[in-house]
C-alpha positions in Angstrom: 89.1 23.5 -47.1 89.6 22.3 -43.4 92.2 23.0 -41.8 93.4 19.5 -41.2 92.4 18.6 -44.8 95.0 20.6 -45.6 97.7 20.0 -43.1 96.5 16.5 -44.2 96.7 16.7 -48.3 100.1 18.4 -47.3 102.3 15.5 -45.3 100.2 13.7 -48.3 101.9 15.2 -50.8 105.4 15.9 -49.3 105.6 11.9 -48.6 104.1 11.2 -52.9 107.0 13.8 -54.2 109.8 12.4 -51.9 109.0 8.6 -51.5 107.6 8.5 -55.3 110.5 10.2 -57.0 113.0 7.5 -55.6 110.2 5.5 -57.0 110.9 7.2 -60.6 114.7 6.9 -60.1 115.7 3.8 -59.6 112.4 1.8 -61.9 112.0 4.1 -64.1 115.1 6.9 -64.8 117.9 4.3 -63.9 117.5 1.4 -66.4 116.6 3.5 -69.4 119.6 5.7 -68.1 121.6 2.2 -68.1 120.6 1.7 -71.4 120.8 4.4 -73.3 123.6 6.4 -71.3 127.4 5.0 -71.2 129.5 5.8 -68.1 130.1 8.9 -68.0 127.0 10.7 -69.6 124.8 8.9 -66.9 127.3 9.0 -64.5 127.1 13.6 -65.2 122.9 13.2 -65.2 123.3 11.6 -62.3 124.9 14.2 -60.5 122.6 16.6 -62.2 119.8 14.5 -61.2 120.1 14.5 -56.9 121.1 18.0 -57.5 116.8 19.0 -58.6 115.5 16.0 -57.0 117.3 17.1 -53.1 115.8 20.3 -53.2 112.1 18.7 -53.4 114.1 15.7 -50.8 114.4 18.7 -49.0 111.2 20.3 -48.9 109.5 16.9 -47.7 112.1 16.0 -45.0 110.8 19.4 -43.2 107.2 19.8 -43.9 106.8 15.8 -43.0 107.1 16.5 -39.7 106.0 20.6 -39.4 102.9 18.5 -41.2 103.1 15.7 -39.2 102.8 16.9 -36.0 99.9 19.2 -37.1 97.8 15.6 -37.9 98.9 14.5 -34.4 97.8 17.5 -33.0 94.7 18.0 -35.2 93.9 14.5 -35.3 95.0 12.7 -31.9 95.0 15.9 -29.8 98.6 15.1 -29.2 101.4 13.0 -29.3 100.1 11.2 -25.9 97.4 9.5 -27.5 98.2 8.7 -31.0 98.4 6.0 -31.6 101.5 3.0 -32.1 101.8 3.5 -36.4 102.7 7.1 -36.0 105.2 6.5 -33.5 106.4 3.7 -36.5 105.6 6.4 -39.0 107.7 9.0 -36.8 111.0 6.6 -36.4 111.4 5.2 -39.3 111.1 8.7 -40.7 113.8 9.7 -39.0 115.9 6.4 -41.0 115.2 8.1 -44.2 116.1 11.1 -43.1 119.3 9.8 -41.8 119.6 8.2 -45.1 119.5 10.5 -47.2 121.3 13.0 -45.1 124.0 10.3 -45.3 123.8 10.4 -49.7 123.4 14.3 -49.8 126.7 14.9 -47.1 129.4 12.2 -47.8 127.9 10.2 -51.2 126.7 13.2 -53.1 129.8 15.2 -52.7 132.4 12.7 -53.5 130.2 12.0 -56.9 130.2 15.5 -58.0 134.0 15.4 -57.0 135.1 12.0 -59.1 132.9 13.6 -62.3 134.5 16.0 -61.5 138.5 15.1 -61.9 136.4 12.1 -64.7 137.4 9.6 -62.6 134.4 7.2 -63.5 135.6 4.0 -62.0 135.2 6.3 -58.8 132.3 7.7 -59.4 130.4 4.4 -60.5 131.1 2.6 -57.7 130.3 5.6 -55.7 127.3 5.5 -57.6 126.8 1.8 -56.7 126.6 3.4 -52.8 123.7 5.8 -53.9 121.7 3.2 -55.4 122.2 1.1 -52.9 121.3 4.0 -50.4 118.7 5.2 -51.7 116.8 1.6 -52.5 116.7 1.1 -48.5 115.1 4.4 -48.3 112.8 3.8 -51.1 111.6 0.3 -49.0 111.4 2.2 -46.0 109.5 4.5 -47.3 106.9 2.5 -49.4 106.6 0.6 -45.8 105.7 3.8 -44.7 103.6 4.6 -46.7 101.4 1.1 -46.7 101.7 2.1 -43.2 99.8 4.7 -43.4 97.0 4.1 -46.2 96.8 0.9 -43.6 95.2 2.8 -40.7 93.6 5.8 -42.6 93.7 9.2 -40.1 89.7 9.4 -40.6 
């Protein structure tokens, strides 16, 4: 495997974990949890899911810019010669990361506190906010993937 192929593969895997995880949570886990679990159990499940998934998102958040810079330097010889779509993808990464940090830093602690206090209405409201932010992030992530797929790096 060439150095470029390794860095590019790591970059794609990090994006796959983050965006694919959001897709799974939004399109599969959320509807199943609504069908199968009562409110308190559903809120407890989401606290556990977020704790585990966010470890992987942090890995992606760190790996994406490192591998992205590597790809830019190996493929385009630097930022100055990188095409506009790469710059757009970088900007959207910043937006996605900001939304993720908002969820991790503000919403998840509020959800955890509500579940610990067994304040189910507050927990449900916070989970609704998280759901909307994850939905926005999922749409942005799918857009980034579509941009990258439409403009292959090779």
